[in-house]
C-alpha positions as a LaTeX table, in Angstrom:
\begin{tabular}{lrrr}
\hline
Residue & $x$ (\AA) & $y$ (\AA) & $z$ (\AA) \\
\hline
Met1 & $-4.47$ & 15.71 & 26.36 \\
Ser2 & $-4.73$ & 12.88 & 28.89 \\
Phe3 & $-7.05$ & 10.99 & 26.49 \\
Phe4 & $-4.30$ & 10.74 & 23.88 \\
Asn5 & $-1.58$ & 10.02 & 26.42 \\
Asp6 & $-3.71$ & 7.27 & 27.98 \\
Ala7 & $-4.42$ & 5.83 & 24.53 \\
Tyr8 & $-0.75$ & 4.92 & 24.27 \\
Leu9 & $-0.97$ & 2.63 & 27.28 \\
Gly10 & $-2.06$ & 0.20 & 24.56 \\
Gln11 & $-2.17$ & 0.54 & 20.78 \\
Pro12 & $-4.60$ & 3.22 & 19.60 \\
Pro13 & $-6.39$ & 2.55 & 16.29 \\
Trp14 & $-4.39$ & 5.22 & 14.44 \\
Asp15 & $-1.08$ & 3.57 & 15.40 \\
Ile16 & $-0.82$ & 1.04 & 12.55 \\
Gly17 & 2.80 & 0.00 & 13.12 \\
Lys18 & 4.04 & 1.39 & 9.79 \\
Ala19 & 3.98 & 4.58 & 7.76 \\
Gln20 & 0.75 & 5.55 & 6.04 \\
Thr21 & 0.73 & 4.44 & 2.40 \\
Ala22 & $-0.36$ & 7.95 & 1.37 \\
Phe23 & 2.96 & 9.36 & 2.65 \\
Lys24 & 4.90 & 6.58 & 0.93 \\
Glu25 & 3.27 & 7.65 & $-2.33$ \\
Val26 & 4.24 & 11.28 & $-1.69$ \\
Ala27 & 7.85 & 10.16 & $-1.23$ \\
Lys28 & 7.75 & 8.26 & $-4.55$ \\
Lys29 & 6.70 & 11.44 & $-6.35$ \\
Asn30 & 9.81 & 13.26 & $-5.07$ \\
Ser31 & 7.59 & 15.93 & $-3.52$ \\
Ile32 & 9.53 & 15.93 & $-0.26$ \\
Lys33 & 12.41 & 18.22 & 0.67 \\
Gly34 & 14.12 & 18.08 & 4.03 \\
Pro35 & 14.28 & 18.88 & 6.77 \\
Ile36 & 10.86 & 17.47 & 7.64 \\
Phe37 & 8.60 & 18.26 & 10.59 \\
Glu38 & 5.74 & 16.00 & 11.70 \\
Val39 & 2.80 & 17.39 & 13.64 \\
Gly40 & 1.31 & 14.80 & 16.01 \\
Cys41 & 3.89 & 12.12 & 15.21 \\
Gly42 & 2.50 & 9.52 & 17.62 \\
Thr43 & 4.95 & 6.62 & 17.93 \\
Gly44 & 6.90 & 7.95 & 14.97 \\
Glu45 & 6.24 & 5.56 & 12.09 \\
Asn46 & 5.81 & 8.27 & 9.43 \\
Ser47 & 8.84 & 10.20 & 10.70 \\
Leu48 & 10.95 & 7.05 & 10.84 \\
Phe49 & 9.96 & 6.14 & 7.29 \\
Phe50 & 11.29 & 9.47 & 6.01 \\
Ala51 & 14.40 & 9.16 & 8.19 \\
Glu52 & 15.09 & 5.78 & 6.59 \\
Leu53 & 15.04 & 7.58 & 3.23 \\
Gly54 & 17.80 & 9.85 & 4.51 \\
Phe55 & 15.81 & 12.89 & 5.63 \\
Glu56 & 16.35 & 14.76 & 8.88 \\
Val57 & 13.02 & 14.62 & 10.73 \\
Thr58 & 11.61 & 16.28 & 13.84 \\
Gly59 & 8.36 & 14.93 & 15.25 \\
Ile60 & 6.24 & 16.43 & 18.01 \\
Asp61 & 3.32 & 15.08 & 19.96 \\
Ala62 & 1.40 & 16.20 & 23.04 \\
Ala63 & 1.33 & 12.60 & 24.34 \\
Glu64 & 4.45 & 11.85 & 26.39 \\
Arg65 & 3.96 & 8.10 & 26.05 \\
Ala66 & 3.90 & 8.36 & 22.26 \\
Ile67 & 7.16 & 10.33 & 22.24 \\
Ala68 & 8.81 & 7.78 & 24.53 \\
Lys69 & 7.79 & 4.98 & 22.13 \\
Ala70 & 8.96 & 6.96 & 19.08 \\
Ser71 & 12.35 & 7.64 & 20.68 \\
Leu72 & 12.77 & 3.96 & 21.53 \\
Lys73 & 11.92 & 2.96 & 17.94 \\
Ala74 & 14.49 & 5.44 & 16.63 \\
Lys75 & 17.15 & 3.95 & 18.90 \\
Thr76 & 16.21 & 0.38 & 17.99 \\
Arg77 & 16.32 & 1.17 & 14.25 \\
Asp78 & 19.57 & 3.12 & 14.56 \\
Leu79 & 17.90 & 6.34 & 13.40 \\
Glu80 & 18.67 & 8.56 & 16.38 \\
Asn81 & 21.03 & 10.69 & 14.28 \\
Lys82 & 18.23 & 11.42 & 11.76 \\
Thr83 & 15.29 & 11.96 & 14.14 \\
Thr84 & 14.30 & 14.21 & 17.02 \\
Phe85 & 11.10 & 13.44 & 18.93 \\
Leu86 & 9.73 & 16.06 & 21.31 \\
Asn87 & 6.80 & 16.30 & 23.70 \\
Tyr88 & 5.64 & 19.69 & 22.44 \\
Asp89 & 2.52 & 21.82 & 22.05 \\
Leu90 & 1.56 & 22.45 & 18.42 \\
Phe91 & 0.11 & 25.81 & 19.38 \\
Lys92 & 3.50 & 27.04 & 20.65 \\
Leu93 & 5.41 & 26.59 & 17.40 \\
Ala94 & 6.03 & 30.34 & 17.24 \\
Glu95 & 8.63 & 29.65 & 19.95 \\
Phe96 & 10.31 & 26.89 & 17.92 \\
Asp97 & 13.83 & 27.80 & 16.81 \\
Lys98 & 14.09 & 25.83 & 13.57 \\
Lys99 & 12.58 & 26.05 & 10.07 \\
Phe100 & 11.52 & 23.21 & 7.76 \\
Asn101 & 10.87 & 22.63 & 4.07 \\
Thr102 & 8.17 & 20.00 & 4.58 \\
Ile103 & 5.53 & 19.43 & 7.25 \\
Ile104 & 3.43 & 16.28 & 7.46 \\
Asp105 & 0.26 & 15.80 & 9.48 \\
Cys106 & $-1.47$ & 12.46 & 9.93 \\
Gly107 & $-4.81$ & 12.84 & 11.67 \\
Val108 & $-4.29$ & 16.07 & 13.62 \\
Phe109 & $-5.91$ & 18.81 & 11.54 \\
His110 & $-9.28$ & 17.06 & 11.37 \\
Met111 & $-9.55$ & 17.15 & 15.17 \\
Phe112 & $-10.02$ & 20.93 & 15.26 \\
Asn113 & $-12.89$ & 23.39 & 14.91 \\
Gln114 & $-12.51$ & 26.42 & 12.63 \\
Gln115 & $-10.98$ & 28.66 & 15.31 \\
Ser116 & $-8.35$ & 26.04 & 16.17 \\
Arg117 & $-7.68$ & 25.35 & 12.48 \\
Thr118 & $-6.85$ & 29.04 & 12.06 \\
Leu119 & $-4.44$ & 28.86 & 15.01 \\
Tyr120 & $-2.99$ & 25.67 & 13.52 \\
Gln121 & $-2.15$ & 27.32 & 10.20 \\
Glu122 & $-0.67$ & 30.36 & 11.95 \\
Asn123 & 1.62 & 28.11 & 13.98 \\
Val124 & 2.82 & 25.85 & 11.17 \\
Ala125 & 3.44 & 28.94 & 9.02 \\
Lys126 & 6.01 & 30.08 & 11.62 \\
Ile127 & 8.23 & 27.04 & 11.02 \\
Leu128 & 7.70 & 26.36 & 7.29 \\
Asn129 & 10.05 & 28.03 & 4.83 \\
Pro130 & 8.56 & 29.96 & 1.88 \\
Gly131 & 7.94 & 27.46 & $-0.91$ \\
Gly132 & 7.67 & 24.69 & 1.67 \\
Lys133 & 4.84 & 22.19 & 1.53 \\
Leu134 & 2.39 & 20.95 & 4.12 \\
Phe135 & 0.82 & 17.51 & 3.56 \\
Ile136 & $-2.30$ & 16.82 & 5.64 \\
Leu137 & $-3.79$ & 13.32 & 5.79 \\
Ala138 & $-7.26$ & 13.34 & 7.35 \\
Phe139 & $-10.59$ & 11.60 & 7.06 \\
Ser140 & $-12.34$ & 12.55 & 3.85 \\
Tyr141 & $-15.77$ & 14.16 & 3.73 \\
Leu142 & $-16.73$ & 10.94 & 1.89 \\
Glu143 & $-16.08$ & 8.85 & 5.03 \\
Pro144 & $-19.29$ & 8.32 & 7.05 \\
Leu145 & $-19.26$ & 9.29 & 10.70 \\
Gly146 & $-18.71$ & 6.44 & 13.11 \\
Ile147 & $-14.97$ & 6.15 & 13.68 \\
Gly148 & $-12.45$ & 8.83 & 14.52 \\
Pro149 & $-13.28$ & 12.49 & 15.05 \\
Ser150 & $-16.85$ & 13.73 & 14.97 \\
Gln151 & $-16.32$ & 15.87 & 11.89 \\
Arg152 & $-15.35$ & 15.41 & 8.27 \\
Leu153 & $-13.72$ & 18.27 & 6.41 \\
Ser154 & $-14.34$ & 19.22 & 2.80 \\
Glu155 & $-11.98$ & 20.78 & 0.30 \\
Glu156 & $-13.67$ & 24.09 & 1.08 \\
Asp157 & $-12.69$ & 23.79 & 4.76 \\
Tyr158 & $-9.04$ & 23.57 & 3.75 \\
Ser159 & $-9.31$ & 26.42 & 1.24 \\
Asn160 & $-10.98$ & 28.62 & 3.89 \\
Thr161 & $-8.19$ & 27.93 & 6.38 \\
Phe162 & $-5.19$ & 28.13 & 4.06 \\
Lys163 & $-5.75$ & 31.35 & 2.14 \\
Asn164 & $-3.54$ & 34.27 & 3.23 \\
Gly165 & 0.08 & 33.36 & 2.58 \\
Trp166 & $-0.81$ & 29.87 & 1.33 \\
Lys167 & $-1.70$ & 28.14 & $-1.91$ \\
Val168 & $-3.70$ & 24.90 & $-1.88$ \\
Leu169 & $-2.06$ & 22.71 & $-4.53$ \\
Gly170 & $-4.43$ & 19.78 & $-4.54$ \\
Phe171 & $-6.58$ & 17.13 & $-2.94$ \\
Asp172 & $-6.15$ & 13.39 & $-3.38$ \\
Gln173 & $-8.64$ & 10.76 & $-2.26$ \\
Val174 & $-6.57$ & 8.11 & $-0.46$ \\
Asn175 & $-6.92$ & 5.49 & 2.26 \\
Phe176 & $-6.57$ & 6.54 & 5.89 \\
Glu177 & $-5.28$ & 3.36 & 7.44 \\
Thr178 & $-6.36$ & 2.30 & 10.93 \\
Thr179 & $-6.38$ & $-0.94$ & 12.89 \\
Ile180 & $-10.20$ & $-0.87$ & 13.10 \\
Arg181 & $-11.22$ & $-1.67$ & 9.53 \\
Lys182 & $-9.72$ & $-3.96$ & 6.91 \\
Asp183 & $-11.25$ & $-1.96$ & 4.03 \\
Gln184 & $-9.75$ & 1.27 & 5.45 \\
Ala185 & $-11.32$ & 4.66 & 5.92 \\
Lys186 & $-11.64$ & 7.16 & 3.10 \\
Gly187 & $-8.93$ & 9.77 & 3.49 \\
Leu188 & $-8.12$ & 13.11 & 1.93 \\
Leu189 & $-4.49$ & 14.07 & 1.36 \\
Thr190 & $-4.30$ & 17.84 & 1.02 \\
Thr191 & $-1.16$ & 19.54 & $-0.24$ \\
Val192 & $-0.61$ & 23.18 & 0.67 \\
Glu193 & 2.34 & 25.44 & $-0.19$ \\
Lys194 & 3.50 & 28.40 & 1.85 \\
Ile195 & 3.88 & 31.40 & $-0.45$ \\
\hline
\end{tabular}
């Protein structure tokens, strides 16, 4: 994980300094119930956005520098009482002692191969309440290779991963905002419910 930790010595391209518009749209649709958990929260902009709306949010990231920046932002914005940021391993969520009604993921799921995606869903299932929703923002299969991870996932990839104990509710073509391109990458927002 040193690559990701080192990326936060500066500003990595996925750290856009604000919440992703796709998550703002989810909030407008009243699809969110707290408490919220963010996988791979980075410097916390998505988590802080939901905290500003009044939700209790826990964000984890494997990069210590990202968590330090997220915690500082929470303090600066007076959101420490609504947020918890932890340097934590996604694949150890079975040991986590809290449950959530919503999980958000911005750019983590699309980093994994099929075996790791299976482990991912097993771990998030441990902390998501029945009826809870998982929102995954990732590069769309319509986005050409060239930036970001070396793979693009299709709707079928999500359906193959989230089958037993899950229901895929839908796929929305959205922008995945980065600092690299003004026209923005093509993103896929996948909504999954734990049965």
